[in-house]
VOPAGU-2260 file (C-alpha; in pm, 1 decimal, decimal comma):
REM VOPAGU-2260
SITE   aa  ch    i         X         Y         Z
SITE  MET   A    0   10255,7   10690,3   11985,7
SITE  GLU   A    1   10107,3   10910,3   11731,9
SITE  LYS   A    2   10375,0   10797,0   11478,1
SITE  MET   A    3   10285,2   10449,2   11535,2
SITE  PHE   A    4    9945,9   10487,5   11478,1
SITE  CYS   A    5    9973,1   10660,4   11190,5
SITE  LEU   A    6   10261,9   10408,8   11035,5
SITE  GLY   A    7    9987,9   10121,9   11122,2
SITE  LEU   A    8    9697,2   10301,1   10977,5
SITE  VAL   A    9    9884,3   10353,7   10638,1
SITE  LEU   A   10   10023,3    9968,0   10629,0
SITE  GLY   A   11    9689,3    9864,7   10686,0
SITE  ALA   A   12    9512,5   10091,5   10404,3
SITE  VAL   A   13    9816,3    9958,1   10179,2
SITE  GLY   A   14    9762,7    9598,2   10289,5
SITE  GLY   A   15    9354,3    9646,0   10199,7
SITE  ALA   A   16    9430,6    9778,2    9884,5
SITE  LEU   A   17    9682,6    9494,7    9767,4
SITE  ILE   A   18    9422,5    9255,4    9910,0
SITE  VAL   A   19    9170,3    9396,4    9722,1
SITE  ALA   A   20    9375,0    9462,8    9419,7
SITE  ASN   A   21    9426,1    9075,9    9377,5
SITE  SER   A   22    9109,5    8912,9    9481,4
SITE  TYR   A   23    8764,8    8914,0    9300,3
SITE  LYS   A   24    8562,3    8842,8    9579,1
SITE  ALA   A   25    8676,1    9148,9    9776,7
SITE  ARG   A   26    8658,6    9365,5    9458,8
SITE  SER   A   27    8290,5    9284,1    9410,0
SITE  LEU   A   28    8224,1    9304,8    9770,1
SITE  VAL   A   29    8373,8    9684,4    9755,8
SITE  LYS   A   30    8176,6    9782,6    9429,4
SITE  LYS   A   31    7854,9    9620,4    9570,1
SITE  SER   A   32    7881,4    9825,1    9903,5
SITE  GLN   A   33    8021,1   10154,6    9721,8
SITE  ALA   A   34    7709,8   10114,0    9521,7
SITE  ASP   A   35    7455,6   10053,4    9824,6
SITE  LEU   A   36    7609,6   10350,5    9992,8
SITE  LEU   A   37    7549,9   10566,8    9701,5
SITE  GLN   A   38    7205,1   10454,9    9644,4
SITE  LYS   A   39    7115,3   10512,4   10022,5
SITE  VAL   A   40    7283,6   10872,4   10022,1
SITE  ASP   A   41    7100,6   10963,9    9701,8
SITE  GLU   A   42    6748,7   10869,8    9862,5
SITE  MET   A   43    6861,5   11052,5   10208,7
SITE  MET   A   44    6920,8   11347,1    9922,2
SITE  ASP   A   45    6583,5   11328,7    9778,6
SITE  GLU   A   46    6388,3   11290,6   10096,4
SITE  ARG   A   47    6574,4   11599,1   10224,7
SITE  LEU   A   48    6488,6   11788,7    9917,5
SITE  ASN   A   49    6147,9   11682,6    9909,3
SITE  ALA   A   50    6111,4   11794,2   10268,5
SITE  GLN   A   51    6256,3   12142,9   10221,6
SITE  SER   A   52    6020,3   12204,4    9899,7
SITE  ALA   A   53    5706,9   12079,3   10092,1
SITE  PRO   A   54    5715,5   12364,1   10332,5
SITE  ASP   A   55    5745,1   12597,0   10052,4
SITE  LYS   A   56    5444,5   12476,4    9881,2
SITE  THR   A   57    5229,8   12548,1   10175,0
SITE  GLU   A   58    5353,3   12862,4   10217,9
SITE  LYS   A   59    5274,1   12966,8    9860,8
SITE  LYS   A   60    4920,9   12841,9    9919,5
SITE  ALA   A   61    4835,4   13015,9   10235,6
SITE  LYS   A   62    4912,6   13348,7   10073,3
C-alpha cells in the first residue's frame, strides 16, 4: 500500500513537472504563484519582527 502511494506520488510529480516544462501558461502560473507566496512570507516575517521589536521598545521606555 505504501509502495503504491509513493510510486503514485513520484509519477504525479514527474508528470506535473513535464506539463509545466512544456506549457507556457502552466509555467507562468507557477512563477506567479511562487512570487505571491514569497511576498506573503515576507509580509508575515516583517509583521513578526515588528511585533517582537515593539515590546523591547516599551520595556526600555519603562526603565
